[in-house]
Kinemage of the C-alpha trace (Angstrom):
@kinemage 1
@onewidth
@group {chain A} dominant
@subgroup {mainchain}
@vectorlist {calphas} color= white
{ca met a 1} P 73.556 -104.632 -65.204
{ca glu a 2} L 77.254 -103.979 -64.668
{ca thr a 3} L 78.078 -102.399 -61.268
{ca val a 4} L 79.375 -98.857 -61.739
{ca asn a 5} L 81.812 -96.868 -59.684
{ca lys a 6} L 83.996 -99.688 -58.595
{ca gln a 7} L 85.879 -99.347 -55.271
{ca asn a 8} L 89.239 -98.940 -56.936
{ca asn a 9} L 87.970 -96.058 -59.065
{ca lys a 10} L 86.585 -94.066 -56.148
{ca ser a 11} L 88.456 -90.874 -55.194
{ca pro a 12} L 88.466 -88.837 -52.009
{ca trp a 13} L 85.906 -86.060 -51.974
{ca ala a 14} L 88.640 -83.381 -51.757
{ca met a 15} L 90.261 -84.746 -54.899
{ca met a 16} L 86.880 -84.822 -56.666
{ca leu a 17} L 86.316 -81.253 -55.672
{ca leu a 18} L 89.700 -80.364 -57.171
{ca phe a 19} L 88.744 -82.194 -60.407
{ca leu a 20} L 85.449 -80.336 -60.413
{ca val a 21} L 87.223 -77.023 -60.297
{ca gly a 22} L 89.775 -78.151 -62.905
{ca gly a 23} L 87.055 -79.525 -65.215
{ca thr a 24} L 85.171 -76.143 -64.945
{ca ile a 25} L 88.294 -74.282 -65.927
{ca ile a 26} L 88.834 -76.598 -68.923
{ca ala a 27} L 85.237 -76.163 -69.955
{ca ser a 28} L 85.669 -72.299 -69.885
{ca leu a 29} L 88.786 -72.557 -72.029
{ca met a 30} L 87.117 -74.876 -74.510
{ca gly a 31} L 84.064 -72.596 -74.697
{ca ser a 32} L 86.275 -69.481 -75.293
{ca leu a 33} L 88.195 -71.329 -78.034
{ca val a 34} L 85.020 -72.289 -79.789
{ca val a 35} L 83.685 -68.703 -79.619
{ca leu a 36} L 86.965 -67.494 -81.205
{ca ile a 37} L 86.565 -70.068 -83.959
{ca cys a 38} L 82.963 -69.294 -84.663
{ca gly a 39} L 83.507 -65.477 -84.440
{ca ser a 40} L 80.280 -63.839 -85.626
{ca ser a 41} L 77.080 -64.543 -83.695
{ca glu a 42} L 75.328 -65.275 -87.007
{ca arg a 43} L 77.080 -68.563 -87.361
{ca thr a 44} L 74.618 -70.516 -85.247
{ca val a 45} L 75.121 -73.695 -87.220
{ca val a 46} L 78.771 -73.801 -86.179
{ca phe a 47} L 77.680 -73.464 -82.537
{ca ile a 48} L 75.197 -76.291 -82.845
{ca phe a 49} L 77.736 -78.455 -84.672
{ca phe a 50} L 80.332 -78.075 -81.937
{ca ala a 51} L 77.659 -78.554 -79.274
{ca ile a 52} L 76.565 -81.875 -80.782
{ca leu a 53} L 80.164 -82.872 -81.275
{ca met a 54} L 81.184 -82.236 -77.612
{ca leu a 55} L 78.021 -83.822 -76.145
{ca ser a 56} L 78.543 -86.893 -78.299
{ca gly a 57} L 82.127 -87.141 -77.030
{ca ala a 58} L 81.069 -86.723 -73.441
{ca val a 59} L 78.400 -89.409 -73.631
{ca ala a 60} L 80.900 -91.782 -75.443
{ca ile a 61} L 83.430 -91.343 -72.642
{ca thr a 62} L 80.916 -91.966 -69.764
{ca val a 63} L 79.447 -94.967 -71.505
{ca lys a 64} L 82.786 -96.743 -72.107
{ca ser a 65} L 84.767 -95.742 -68.996
{ca asp a 66} L 83.897 -95.752 -65.323
{ca asn a 67} L 87.106 -93.919 -64.334
{ca glu a 68} L 86.146 -90.874 -62.234
{ca ile a 69} L 89.313 -88.970 -63.076
{ca ile a 70} L 88.892 -89.282 -66.796
{ca ala a 71} L 85.277 -88.369 -66.578
{ca met a 72} L 85.821 -85.160 -64.512
{ca leu a 73} L 88.653 -83.954 -66.666
{ca leu a 74} L 87.270 -84.885 -70.059
{ca ala a 75} L 83.577 -85.757 -70.011
{ca tyr a 76} L 82.555 -83.076 -67.476
{ca pro a 77} L 84.094 -80.153 -69.515
{ca leu a 78} L 82.604 -81.456 -72.687
{ca phe a 79} L 79.168 -81.669 -71.186
{ca ile a 80} L 79.358 -78.102 -69.783
{ca thr a 81} L 80.672 -76.668 -73.059
{ca gly a 82} L 78.091 -78.616 -75.141
{ca phe a 83} L 75.179 -77.520 -73.000
{ca val a 84} L 76.253 -73.911 -72.977
{ca leu a 85} L 76.922 -73.812 -76.785
{ca leu a 86} L 73.363 -74.920 -77.454
{ca phe a 87} L 72.332 -71.481 -76.242
{ca ala a 88} L 73.438 -69.936 -79.542
{ca pro a 89} L 72.359 -66.335 -80.052
{ca lys a 90} L 69.308 -67.121 -82.175
{ca phe a 91} L 68.134 -69.932 -79.899
{ca his a 92} L 68.632 -68.152 -76.543
{ca ala a 93} L 65.955 -69.112 -73.936
{ca ser a 94} L 64.062 -71.139 -76.499
{ca pro a 95} L 61.798 -73.888 -74.892
{ca met a 96} L 62.925 -76.324 -77.546
{ca ile a 97} L 66.632 -75.951 -76.505
{ca phe a 98} L 65.703 -76.603 -72.887
{ca ile a 99} L 63.686 -79.750 -73.932
{ca val a 100} L 66.673 -81.002 -76.090
{ca glu a 101} L 69.082 -80.509 -73.187
{ca phe a 102} L 66.733 -82.301 -70.784
{ca leu a 103} L 66.459 -85.318 -73.178
{ca val a 104} L 70.297 -85.358 -73.674
{ca ala a 105} L 70.839 -85.109 -69.898
{ca ile a 106} L 68.391 -87.931 -69.118
{ca cys a 107} L 69.800 -90.276 -71.800
{ca ala a 108} L 73.350 -89.433 -70.797
{ca phe a 109} L 72.362 -90.134 -67.075
{ca leu a 110} L 70.868 -93.499 -67.940
{ca cys a 111} L 73.831 -94.623 -69.939
{ca ser a 112} L 76.675 -93.223 -67.765
{ca lys a 113} L 78.942 -95.615 -65.960
{ca thr a 114} L 80.521 -92.811 -63.921
{ca his a 115} L 78.908 -92.173 -60.630
{ca thr a 116} L 79.904 -88.460 -60.264
{ca ile a 117} L 78.897 -87.568 -63.790
{ca gly a 118} L 75.531 -89.379 -63.277
{ca arg a 119} L 74.865 -87.351 -60.146
{ca ile a 120} L 75.618 -84.064 -61.982
{ca leu a 121} L 73.410 -84.988 -64.971
{ca leu a 122} L 70.524 -86.143 -62.749
{ca phe a 123} L 70.677 -82.742 -60.903
{ca tyr a 124} L 70.746 -80.826 -64.141
{ca ala a 125} L 67.815 -82.737 -65.547
{ca leu a 126} L 65.714 -82.059 -62.526
{ca val a 127} L 66.679 -78.361 -62.693
{ca leu a 128} L 65.580 -78.163 -66.352
{ca ile a 129} L 62.051 -79.357 -65.678
{ca pro a 130} L 60.852 -76.153 -64.093
{ca ile a 131} L 62.933 -74.060 -66.401
{ca ile a 132} L 61.132 -75.643 -69.386
{ca gly a 133} L 57.778 -74.506 -68.029
{ca phe a 134} L 59.109 -70.981 -67.252
{ca ser a 135} L 60.604 -70.658 -70.765
{ca phe a 136} L 57.079 -70.530 -72.255
{ca val a 137} L 56.434 -67.257 -70.317
{ca asp a 138} L 57.763 -63.995 -71.533
{ca phe a 139} L 58.687 -62.193 -68.243
{ca arg a 140} L 59.250 -58.958 -70.009
{ca his a 141} L 55.552 -58.689 -70.850
{ca thr a 142} L 53.606 -60.660 -68.309
{ca trp a 143} L 49.977 -60.389 -67.739
{ca asp a 144} L 47.833 -61.896 -64.901
{ca gly a 145} L 47.172 -65.159 -66.643
{ca glu a 146} L 50.871 -65.761 -67.062
{ca asn a 147} L 51.545 -64.663 -63.462
{ca tyr a 148} L 49.066 -67.216 -62.163
{ca phe a 149} L 50.573 -69.864 -64.446
{ca val a 150} L 54.024 -69.284 -62.949
{ca ile a 151} L 52.638 -69.408 -59.460
{ca ile a 152} L 50.578 -72.517 -59.935
{ca phe a 153} L 53.237 -74.299 -62.056
{ca ser a 154} L 55.917 -73.587 -59.346
{ca phe a 155} L 53.594 -74.944 -56.620
{ca val a 156} L 52.761 -78.133 -58.625
{ca ile a 157} L 56.384 -78.845 -59.527
{ca ala a 158} L 57.457 -78.218 -55.944
{ca leu a 159} L 54.707 -80.623 -54.652
{ca ile a 160} L 55.721 -83.274 -57.137
{ca tyr a 161} L 59.319 -82.976 -56.118
{ca met a 162} L 58.352 -83.216 -52.521
{ca gly a 163} L 56.355 -86.344 -53.409
{ca ile a 164} L 59.423 -87.832 -55.029
{ca tyr a 165} L 61.469 -86.962 -52.028
{ca gly a 166} L 59.031 -88.597 -49.763
{ca ala a 167} L 58.958 -91.726 -52.020
{ca thr a 168} L 62.632 -92.320 -51.337
{ca ile a 169} L 61.742 -93.350 -47.790
{ca lys a 170} L 61.210 -96.741 -49.214
{ca pro a 171} L 64.181 -97.510 -51.540
{ca asp a 172} L 62.535 -100.673 -52.750
{ca ile a 173} L 60.249 -98.507 -54.913
{ca phe a 174} L 63.235 -97.783 -57.197
{ca lys a 175} L 64.840 -101.241 -57.122
{ca asp a 176} L 63.671 -101.873 -60.741
{ca tyr a 177} L 65.243 -98.593 -61.882
{ca ala a 178} L 68.960 -99.263 -61.317
{ca pro a 179} L 70.276 -95.800 -62.419
{ca ile a 180} L 67.956 -94.046 -59.974
{ca ala a 181} L 68.505 -96.597 -57.194
{ca arg a 182} L 72.202 -95.847 -57.348
{ca his a 183} L 71.669 -92.101 -56.937
{ca leu a 184} L 69.014 -92.013 -54.203
{ca lys a 185} L 71.014 -89.483 -52.193
{ca thr a 186} L 71.337 -87.152 -55.224
{ca leu a 187} L 67.635 -87.504 -55.924
{ca arg a 188} L 66.780 -86.487 -52.331
{ca phe a 189} L 69.244 -83.586 -52.427
{ca ser a 190} L 68.127 -82.293 -55.812
{ca thr a 191} L 64.384 -82.493 -55.139
{ca ala a 192} L 64.705 -80.891 -51.675
{ca leu a 193} L 66.794 -77.981 -52.943
{ca ile a 194} L 64.851 -77.268 -56.076
{ca ser a 195} L 61.462 -77.592 -54.346
{ca thr a 196} L 62.376 -75.181 -51.583
{ca gly a 197} L 63.562 -72.699 -54.195
{ca leu a 198} L 60.386 -72.950 -56.214
{ca ile a 199} L 57.971 -72.545 -53.303
{ca phe a 200} L 59.284 -69.018 -52.464
{ca ser a 201} L 57.885 -67.848 -55.780
{ca thr a 202} L 54.376 -68.789 -54.583
{ca val a 203} L 54.283 -66.441 -51.598
{ca gln a 204} L 51.264 -64.525 -52.960
{ca ile a 205} L 49.183 -67.580 -53.542
{ca trp a 206} L 45.900 -68.292 -51.713
{ca ile a 207} L 45.825 -69.587 -48.233
{ca val a 208} L 44.255 -72.804 -49.284
{ca phe a 209} L 47.623 -73.983 -50.680
{ca ser a 210} L 49.206 -73.672 -47.324
{ca ile a 211} L 46.303 -75.397 -45.584
{ca val a 212} L 46.750 -78.304 -47.956
{ca leu a 213} L 50.427 -78.546 -47.043
{ca ala a 214} L 49.590 -78.256 -43.346
{ca ala a 215} L 47.091 -81.077 -43.699
{ca ile a 216} L 49.662 -83.342 -45.400
{ca ser a 217} L 52.239 -82.331 -42.707
{ca met a 218} L 49.711 -83.552 -40.020
{ca ala a 219} L 49.344 -86.871 -41.776
{ca val a 220} L 53.150 -87.320 -41.969
{ca ala a 221} L 53.603 -86.248 -38.308
{ca ser a 222} L 50.918 -88.757 -37.270
{ca val a 223} L 52.725 -91.607 -39.015
{ca leu a 224} L 56.016 -90.446 -37.597
{ca leu a 225} L 54.645 -90.403 -34.035
{ca gln a 226} L 52.953 -93.770 -34.449
{ca lys a 227} L 56.363 -95.187 -35.560
{ca tyr a 228} L 58.424 -93.856 -32.718
{ca val a 229} L 56.243 -92.786 -29.788
{ca lys a 230} L 53.930 -94.933 -27.690
{ca gly a 231} L 51.641 -94.350 -24.656
{ca pro a 232} L 50.710 -90.941 -23.286
{ca lys a 233} L 53.609 -89.238 -24.994
{ca phe a 234} L 51.981 -90.051 -28.374
{ca tyr a 235} L 49.048 -87.710 -27.597
{ca val a 236} L 51.323 -84.965 -26.393
{ca gly a 237} L 53.399 -85.205 -29.532
{ca trp a 238} L 50.210 -85.369 -31.706
{ca phe a 239} L 48.967 -82.119 -30.072
{ca met a 240} L 52.372 -80.422 -30.605
{ca ala a 241} L 52.324 -81.415 -34.245
{ca leu a 242} L 48.712 -80.140 -34.614
{ca leu a 243} L 49.857 -76.739 -33.252
{ca cys a 244} L 52.837 -76.559 -35.565
{ca cys a 245} L 50.834 -77.571 -38.618
{ca ala a 246} L 48.154 -74.969 -37.726
{ca ala a 247} L 50.883 -72.277 -37.380
{ca thr a 248} L 52.508 -73.166 -40.702
{ca ala a 249} L 49.168 -72.570 -42.458
{ca val a 250} L 49.629 -68.876 -42.022
{ca tyr a 251} L 52.532 -68.692 -44.487
{ca pro a 252} L 52.887 -71.092 -47.446
{ca pro a 253} L 56.720 -71.365 -47.643
{ca met a 254} L 56.732 -72.030 -43.856
{ca ala a 255} L 54.249 -74.874 -44.281
{ca phe a 256} L 56.223 -76.421 -47.171
{ca ala a 257} L 59.504 -76.337 -45.281
{ca phe a 258} L 57.853 -77.842 -42.181
{ca leu a 259} L 56.579 -80.727 -44.323
{ca gly a 260} L 60.110 -81.228 -45.677
{ca ile a 261} L 61.549 -81.307 -42.183
{ca leu a 262} L 59.089 -83.984 -41.109
{ca leu a 263} L 59.918 -86.157 -44.194
{ca ala a 264} L 63.656 -85.689 -43.688
{ca tyr a 265} L 63.400 -86.630 -40.057
{ca thr a 266} L 61.356 -89.685 -40.978
{ca met a 267} L 64.084 -91.072 -43.280
{ca phe a 268} L 67.009 -89.640 -41.147
{ca asp a 269} L 68.262 -87.571 -44.214
{ca tyr a 270} L 70.375 -85.036 -42.492
{ca val a 271} L 71.288 -83.120 -45.709
{ca gly a 272} L 67.607 -82.776 -46.557
{ca leu a 273} L 66.836 -81.759 -42.946
{ca ala a 274} L 69.475 -78.956 -43.181
{ca ile a 275} L 68.009 -77.742 -46.416
{ca phe a 276} L 64.399 -77.661 -45.194
{ca ala a 277} L 65.470 -76.207 -41.877
{ca ile a 278} L 67.315 -73.301 -43.640
{ca ala a 279} L 64.131 -72.822 -45.874
{ca phe a 280} L 62.033 -72.793 -42.683
{ca val a 281} L 64.223 -70.173 -40.993
{ca arg a 282} L 64.209 -68.062 -44.138
{ca ala a 283} L 60.335 -68.286 -44.385
{ca val a 284} L 59.974 -67.256 -40.705
{ca ser a 285} L 62.423 -64.424 -41.293
{ca val a 286} L 60.462 -63.087 -44.275
{ca phe a 287} L 57.164 -63.538 -42.367
{ca tyr a 288} L 58.439 -61.572 -39.366
{ca tyr a 289} L 60.005 -58.929 -41.666
{ca asp a 290} L 56.524 -58.215 -43.118
{ca leu a 291} L 54.963 -57.668 -39.682
{ca asp a 292} L 54.196 -54.145 -38.632
{ca met a 293} L 56.452 -53.782 -35.610
{ca leu a 294} L 59.857 -52.383 -34.571
{ca leu a 295} L 62.882 -54.174 -36.057
{ca ile a 296} L 64.281 -54.898 -32.617
{ca his a 297} L 61.030 -56.575 -31.662
{ca lys a 298} L 61.159 -58.703 -34.836
{ca ser a 299} L 64.685 -59.763 -33.937
{ca tyr a 300} L 63.577 -60.881 -30.448
{ca leu a 301} L 60.580 -62.723 -31.972
{ca leu a 302} L 62.794 -64.475 -34.538
{ca met a 303} L 65.277 -65.462 -31.790
{ca ala a 304} L 62.516 -66.826 -29.708
{ca ser a 305} L 61.055 -68.778 -32.575
{ca gly a 306} L 64.513 -70.329 -33.235
{ca ala a 307} L 64.819 -71.316 -29.638
{ca val a 308} L 61.474 -72.879 -29.614
{ca phe a 309} L 62.219 -74.768 -32.845
{ca leu a 310} L 65.476 -76.119 -31.364
{ca leu a 311} L 63.793 -77.002 -28.129
{ca met a 312} L 61.094 -79.051 -30.025
{ca phe a 313} L 63.755 -80.789 -32.040
{ca phe a 314} L 65.586 -81.906 -28.955
{ca ile a 315} L 62.385 -82.905 -27.207
{ca ile a 316} L 61.344 -85.100 -30.188
{ca lys a 317} L 64.846 -86.528 -30.244
{ca arg a 318} L 64.719 -87.368 -26.528
{ca leu a 319} L 61.222 -88.920 -26.872
{ca thr a 320} L 62.307 -91.180 -29.735
{ca lys a 321} L 65.544 -92.100 -28.011
{ca asn a 322} L 63.730 -93.096 -24.821
{ca glu a 323} L 61.215 -95.213 -26.783
{ca gln a 324} L 63.994 -96.931 -28.693
{ca asn a 325} L 65.776 -97.830 -25.450
């Protein structure tokens, strides 16, 4: 397969950010122009026609060219405008539209020769998966069965995404899937960010879910300790991990974030570590906010928890550094 994103086509991240903003402005202008042409909201066929036309043009550009500048200033605005126009008035929030957009995003991602566009399409496709499930629920008239569906569906998707994130520890798993192998960092970032967002919608779930996550965390911590820590320090670290996993079983989002921190630390993914650490702090904050005590005492308790968390991080880092030396 032809190597994409050649060295001479790479641009500095600051310039790519500028192109991203410029492409978004171009997309808004193109969308406004189409709305002016279509006029009445009853002309849904015209919206669909322009959407198909723009998506086809965007795919054609990314398939034939690997130039990042052309992709960000032409293909990127066409993708945005095409995806937005699919939400014509009569098809708003329709599951079928989300499914079509997911298929288009996946196909365009697999065929894209442009690295940046491929990253954007992969992220969008992963975002659409939970949205497709939620689109089958009418949140204006929810009943208990639908509420449980949203909770369980969110938990399952978050757990699957966490599994995908953990699978990237061994890149060889994806060596036969070249498009995914080229975007492992994007896959890690997307699954980490989306899974942490989904898990906070499952706060009211049963305690058994958090116990399951704590058990998985204990297994990951055990593997991590066996890999980096030897001798008596191993048992001390194992006991600390056991205490942390038992504590996270109290609050489901806390347990999920702790599992993510362990996985991110295992693969030295600092972006994922930052995402899960922020999710962990947020979970601890919400947990302390719900406690029946004075606000000043909650602040002290939260600060103490943060200090303990940082202390544990530096202790583990020092242990692993000593063992490696």
